[in-house]
N, C-alpha and C positions, 0 to 999 in steps of 0.2 A: 438571500441564505444559502440557495443550491448553486452561487460560485465560489461560495465560499470552500463549499464539502469539495467540491470541481478543483477549485486550486491544489489544497490539501488532497485531494485523491490522485492527481497528477506526482506532487512531491514526493506525495507514497509507495505510489507506484515504481518510480523509480526506484526506492530504497530496498525495497521486497525483490524488483529485478536484479538484482548486485549478487543475494545470496538468500539462503536461510533466515530471516529475521524474528527473535524475541519481543515482546513490547517492549522492554527497559532499553536495546537497541533502537527500536524506532523512532520513541521518543527523545534520543541523544541526534538519533539524525537529524531528527523536525523539531530542535528546538522553541520556534513558536508557537506550537500546536495545542492547543486546549483540550485534555482528556476529552471531554464532551466529543471534540471533532472531530480527535484520534480515535473514536468509537463507533461513531456515524460512519467513518470512512471505509475501516476495516469491515464494517457488517454490509455497507454497500457492494464491496469488492466482494464477499462474500457472498452475498446473496442473487449475485451475478455469475458466479459461478466463477472469478478471478481468481481468485484467492483462495488459497488451503488453509484452515486451522487445524494440527495436529495438533494437542493432549499430551502431554507427556508422563505417567506416573512416576516424575521424579520424588525426591525431596529434596527441596519446596514445590511444590508441582508448579509447570511450566508449558509455556505453551509456543512452540515454533508459526510462523506464516511464509509460505510459501505462492509464487506461481503455479497455476494448474497448465495443462494444455493450453485452454480455451483463451490465457490469459499472457499467454507466451506466443498466441496469435496477433493478440491486438499489439504486440511490441512495436512491429514497424508502422502503422496507428497514429502510435504514440511518439515515433520519432518523429514523422512528419506533422504532426501538431508544434511537437519541440521547434523544429527546422523554420516552418513556418512563423510562429512567434520570435524569434533570433532575428528575424530577417525583417520584421514590420514593427 
């Protein structure tokens, strides 16, 4: 289970890195992810302070996710891991 969450964590992280993302946008970008895993990944990123969740008081209510400063600092490490995987 841990590797599954880790796999989707990386995919979702890159999607959020590109721009502010709403839940529906994330779901469209990663169509093969289940609702359960998507929620677990978002909670994990939020728990470690990598992802910021902003609730907007619109009608209908919506939520946006962005990377925190801590999350931006992790980007070079993610790039190195991505390079390693593509080389091997």
